C-alpha positions in Angstrom: 61.4 -166.1 -28.9 64.8 -166.3 -27.2 66.6 -165.6 -30.5 64.7 -162.3 -30.9 65.5 -161.3 -27.4 69.2 -162.1 -27.8 69.3 -160.3 -31.2 67.7 -157.1 -29.8 70.2 -157.0 -26.9 73.0 -157.5 -29.4 74.2 -160.7 -27.8 74.0 -162.6 -31.0 73.8 -162.0 -34.7 72.9 -164.0 -37.9 76.5 -165.1 -38.3 76.6 -166.5 -34.8 73.3 -168.2 -35.3 74.7 -170.0 -38.4 77.7 -171.1 -36.5 75.6 -172.4 -33.5 73.3 -174.3 -35.8 76.2 -176.3 -37.0 77.0 -177.5 -33.5 75.4 -180.4 -31.6 73.6 -179.7 -28.4 76.3 -181.7 -26.6 78.9 -179.4 -28.1 77.1 -176.3 -27.0 76.7 -177.6 -23.4 80.3 -178.5 -23.3 81.4 -175.1 -24.6 79.3 -173.3 -22.1 80.6 -175.4 -19.2 84.2 -175.0 -20.4 83.7 -171.2 -20.6 82.2 -171.1 -17.1 85.0 -173.2 -15.7 87.6 -171.1 -17.4 86.1 -167.9 -15.9 86.0 -169.6 -12.4 89.5 -171.0 -12.6 88.1 -174.5 -13.0 85.9 -174.5 -9.9 82.2 -174.4 -9.5 82.5 -173.5 -5.8 80.3 -176.3 -4.5 77.5 -175.9 -7.1 76.1 -179.5 -7.4 75.8 -179.5 -11.2 75.5 -183.2 -11.5 72.7 -183.3 -9.0 70.8 -180.4 -10.8 71.5 -181.2 -14.4 68.0 -182.8 -14.9 66.3 -179.6 -13.6 68.6 -177.4 -15.8 67.8 -179.3 -18.9 64.0 -179.6 -18.2 63.9 -175.9 -17.5 65.5 -175.1 -20.8 63.3 -177.5 -22.8 60.1 -176.2 -21.2 61.1 -172.5 -21.7 62.0 -173.2 -25.4 58.7 -175.1 -26.0 56.6 -172.4 -24.4 58.3 -169.6 -26.2 57.9 -171.4 -29.6 54.3 -172.4 -29.3 51.1 -170.5 -28.7 49.7 -172.4 -25.7 50.8 -174.6 -22.8 48.8 -177.5 -24.5 51.0 -177.1 -27.7 54.2 -176.9 -25.6 53.2 -180.1 -23.7 52.5 -181.9 -27.0 55.8 -180.8 -28.4 57.6 -182.3 -25.4 55.3 -185.4 -25.3 54.0 -184.4 -21.9 50.6 -184.1 -20.4 49.4 -180.5 -20.0 49.1 -181.0 -16.2 52.7 -182.0 -16.1 54.0 -178.9 -17.8 51.7 -176.6 -15.7 53.1 -178.3 -12.5 56.6 -177.7 -13.7 55.9 -174.1 -14.5 54.4 -173.4 -11.1 57.0 -175.5 -9.2 60.0 -173.7 -10.7 58.6 -170.2 -10.8 58.1 -169.9 -14.5 54.5 -168.7 -14.1 55.5 -165.1 -14.1 57.2 -165.4 -17.5 54.5 -167.5 -19.1 51.4 -166.6 -17.1 49.5 -165.7 -20.3 50.1 -169.3 -21.6 49.3 -171.4 -18.6 45.7 -171.9 -19.6 
């Protein structure tokens, strides 16, 4: 799971997890975007965020579903997708290396 990975690399701890759990997803996205903009002096330097937001969100949803289920079939069911759809997304966006043991 992503939580275990972030804990083991000391990027988060239990206290931060508790704080994050009290925020909405919208707040988390807004905070992340605000921090990025702050570090870039308010400019994304031509990155078409609006055009790519659907891909960014779908990528995050699929990664979370796969990391928290034991098969692609379960991940697809969690997201109310067909298994073929999730497999196509994994292959199309290069996630197969990360999840190759679960694409069956």
